[in-house]
Structure formats: C-alpha cells, structure tokens
C-alpha positions as CSV (number, residue, x, y, z in Angstrom):
1,M,-22.1,2.6,17.7
2,K,-19.1,0.3,18.1
3,N,-16.0,1.0,16.1
4,R,-15.1,-1.7,13.7
5,D,-11.4,-2.4,13.3
6,L,-10.7,-2.1,9.6
7,T,-7.5,-4.1,9.9
8,L,-9.6,-7.1,10.7
9,L,-11.8,-7.0,7.6
10,P,-11.5,-10.2,5.6
11,L,-8.9,-9.7,2.9
12,E,-10.9,-11.5,0.2
13,A,-13.9,-9.6,-1.3
14,D,-16.9,-11.4,-2.7
15,D,-16.4,-10.1,-6.3
16,K,-13.0,-11.8,-7.1
17,G,-10.6,-9.3,-5.6
18,V,-9.0,-8.2,-2.4
19,R,-9.9,-5.4,-0.1
20,V,-7.8,-2.3,0.4
21,V,-8.3,0.5,3.0
22,I,-7.2,4.0,1.9
23,E,-5.2,5.9,4.4
24,T,-3.7,8.7,2.2
25,P,-5.3,10.1,-0.9
26,M,-3.5,10.7,-4.2
27,R,-1.9,14.1,-4.5
28,G,-2.0,14.6,-0.8
29,R,0.9,15.9,1.3
30,N,-0.7,14.7,4.6
31,K,0.2,11.1,5.6
32,Y,-2.6,9.5,7.6
33,D,-2.4,6.3,9.6
34,Y,-5.3,4.1,10.7
35,N,-5.4,3.7,14.5
36,S,-6.9,0.2,14.9
37,K,-7.4,0.5,18.7
38,G,-9.5,3.7,18.3
39,G,-11.0,3.0,14.9
40,Y,-10.0,6.4,13.4
41,F,-7.5,7.9,11.0
42,E,-4.9,10.3,12.4
43,L,-2.4,12.7,10.8
44,R,1.1,11.1,11.1
45,E,3.3,13.5,9.1
46,V,3.3,16.2,6.4
47,L,5.4,15.6,3.4
48,P,7.9,18.4,2.4
49,R,6.8,21.0,-0.1
50,G,7.0,19.7,-3.6
51,S,6.2,16.2,-2.5
52,E,2.8,14.5,-2.8
53,F,1.6,10.9,-3.0
54,P,1.5,9.8,-6.6
55,F,-1.5,7.6,-6.1
56,D,-3.8,6.5,-3.2
57,F,-1.9,4.7,-0.4
58,G,-3.3,2.3,2.2
59,F,-3.2,-1.2,3.4
60,F,-4.6,-4.7,2.9
61,P,-6.7,-5.8,5.9
62,S,-5.9,-9.1,7.7
63,T,-2.3,-8.9,6.6
64,L,1.0,-8.1,8.3
65,G,4.1,-6.8,6.6
66,E,7.6,-7.5,7.8
67,D,7.7,-4.0,9.3
68,G,4.9,-4.9,11.7
69,D,2.2,-2.9,10.0
70,P,-0.5,-4.2,7.6
71,T,0.9,-4.9,4.1
72,D,1.2,-1.6,2.2
73,A,-1.0,-0.9,-0.9
74,L,-0.4,1.7,-3.6
75,V,-3.7,2.0,-5.5
76,V,-3.5,3.2,-9.1
77,S,-6.9,4.8,-9.4
78,D,-8.7,6.9,-11.9
79,H,-9.1,10.1,-9.9
80,G,-8.2,9.5,-6.3
81,L,-10.1,8.2,-3.3
82,D,-10.9,9.5,0.1
83,V,-9.4,8.6,3.5
84,G,-11.2,5.6,4.9
85,V,-12.6,4.2,1.7
86,V,-12.6,0.4,1.4
87,L,-12.5,-0.9,-2.1
88,T,-12.1,-4.1,-4.0
89,A,-8.9,-4.3,-6.1
90,R,-6.6,-6.6,-8.0
91,V,-2.9,-6.9,-7.2
92,I,-0.9,-6.1,-10.4
93,G,2.6,-6.4,-8.9
94,A,4.9,-4.9,-6.3
95,I,7.8,-2.6,-5.9
96,E,10.3,-4.2,-3.5
97,F,12.3,-2.2,-1.0
98,E,14.4,-2.7,2.1
99,D,14.5,0.0,4.7
100,T,17.4,0.5,7.1
101,K,17.3,2.8,10.1
102,D,19.6,2.7,13.1
103,G,21.3,-0.4,11.7
104,K,18.1,-2.4,11.5
105,S,16.9,-3.6,8.1
106,V,13.4,-4.7,7.2
107,R,11.5,-5.4,4.0
108,N,9.0,-2.7,3.2
109,D,7.4,-3.6,-0.2
110,R,4.7,-1.6,-1.8
111,L,2.1,-3.9,-3.4
112,V,0.4,-2.2,-6.4
113,A,-3.3,-2.6,-7.0
114,V,-6.0,-1.4,-9.4
115,P,-9.6,-0.9,-8.3
116,N,-11.9,-3.5,-9.9
117,C,-14.2,-0.7,-11.0
118,S,-11.5,1.4,-12.7
119,V,-12.2,2.7,-16.1
120,L,-8.8,4.1,-17.0
121,Y,-6.9,1.0,-15.7
122,E,-9.5,-1.6,-16.6
123,K,-7.1,-3.5,-18.9
124,V,-4.1,-3.3,-16.6
125,K,-3.4,-6.7,-15.3
126,T,0.3,-6.5,-14.4
127,L,2.9,-3.8,-13.4
128,G,4.3,-4.2,-16.9
129,D,1.1,-2.8,-18.4
130,L,1.8,0.6,-16.8
131,P,4.2,3.1,-18.6
132,P,7.8,2.5,-17.4
133,P,8.3,6.3,-16.6
134,L,5.3,6.1,-14.2
135,I,6.8,3.2,-12.3
136,E,10.1,5.0,-12.1
137,Q,8.4,8.1,-10.7
138,I,6.6,6.0,-8.1
139,E,9.9,4.4,-7.1
140,S,11.6,7.8,-6.9
141,F,8.8,9.1,-4.6
142,F,9.3,6.3,-2.1
143,E,13.1,6.7,-2.2
144,R,12.8,10.5,-1.5
145,D,10.2,9.8,1.2
146,A,12.7,7.5,3.0
147,F,15.4,10.1,2.8
148,F,13.3,12.7,4.5
149,K,12.5,10.2,7.3
150,G,16.2,9.5,7.9
151,K,16.0,6.0,6.5
152,E,18.0,4.3,3.8
153,R,15.7,2.6,1.3
154,E,17.2,0.2,-1.1
155,F,15.3,-0.6,-4.3
156,L,15.3,-4.4,-4.6
157,G,13.3,-4.8,-7.8
158,R,9.8,-5.1,-9.2
159,C,7.6,-8.1,-9.5
160,E,4.5,-8.8,-11.5
161,A,1.0,-9.8,-10.5
162,K,1.7,-13.5,-9.6
163,E,4.6,-12.7,-7.4
164,G,2.7,-9.7,-5.9
165,R,-0.1,-12.0,-4.9
166,K,2.4,-14.3,-3.3
167,L,3.8,-11.4,-1.2
168,L,0.2,-10.7,-0.2
169,A,-0.4,-14.3,0.8
170,E,2.8,-14.2,2.9
171,G,1.4,-11.1,4.7
172,K,-1.9,-12.9,5.3
173,A,-0.1,-15.9,6.8
174,R,2.0,-13.6,9.1
175,F,-1.3,-11.9,10.2
176,A,-2.9,-15.3,10.9
177,K,0.2,-16.5,12.9
178,M,0.2,-13.3,14.9
179,R,-3.5,-13.7,15.8
180,R,-3.0,-17.2,17.2
C-alpha cells in the first residue's frame, strides 16, 4: 500500500470546514511530528514533567507557515483525539506569536479550531466565545514551551475567526507558491 502524504490533503473539506491532521493528543507530554516523506508520525520531543498539551495539536494540510512547516492548529475538542486523526473543523481565531532563536525571528501563530462534530464547543464561533482564563492558560503553555526549547517567544496578540481564516488563507497561498 502506498503512503499518502497527509500534508497534501486538500485543505477544504466537503462539509463546510477545513481539514486538520492531529500530531499530538490533548494531555500528552510526547510531541509527535508528521514525516511527510515517509508518511508516518515520529516522536520529536518529550515535554518536561508538569507540562502537557492543553488541547490537540496538529496542522492544516496544504498550508505553509512562515516557519517552513504546515500552519499550526490547536484543536479545542471535547475529549481529545488520537495521533493521525484527520478531522473537519472551523477556525475560531488565532494566538499570534513571534519566535526568536539564534538572532532569527519568525512568526509562529497557533490557529485555533473546533471540530465540526463537537458537542461541548458546538456554539463556539470565535476565540472570544471561550473563557478568557482558558485562552490565557493556552498562551502560557506555548510561552513555557518556547522557554524549554531555548527560544524567545513574544506574544503578539489574539485575533478572531475572520482574521484567523485570513492567516490560514495566507498559509495556503504560501504552500501553493512553494509547490510551483
């Protein structure tokens, strides 16, 4: 059986949403990355004790972030998903960051999405619909994560659904340009 490169899946799904591929499950300490050449997930790092992913983490296929990887997705889901799951979701906003390491700075935003089939988050349409302390905890997680990786991560702000979809469209355009 031939491996299918999940990064090449169409971004748009048939049922009015976008696709997300889960790399790292909610509450996990292991950070997995998808290896597009081999078509498999591999362990990239283990978070320090006391740290865990607040929600499922993955990427939007057929996109490219400014950091050279597919655009990051943080999926606010009801229970947590498994590594390799592909789902249809709606973008509700983004948490905007800039990472600096070895004097080089790059945008590294986290687009926040909710599965279309969610029960708990069915009515969540924008980042503002989530409790503010939850958003602050997510931001704090990503700032601590950067610290442990020897990066400086600057919080640039938050944006709501419309602006988040614009960031996703920019990622899709970067991907299309890179493929030409």
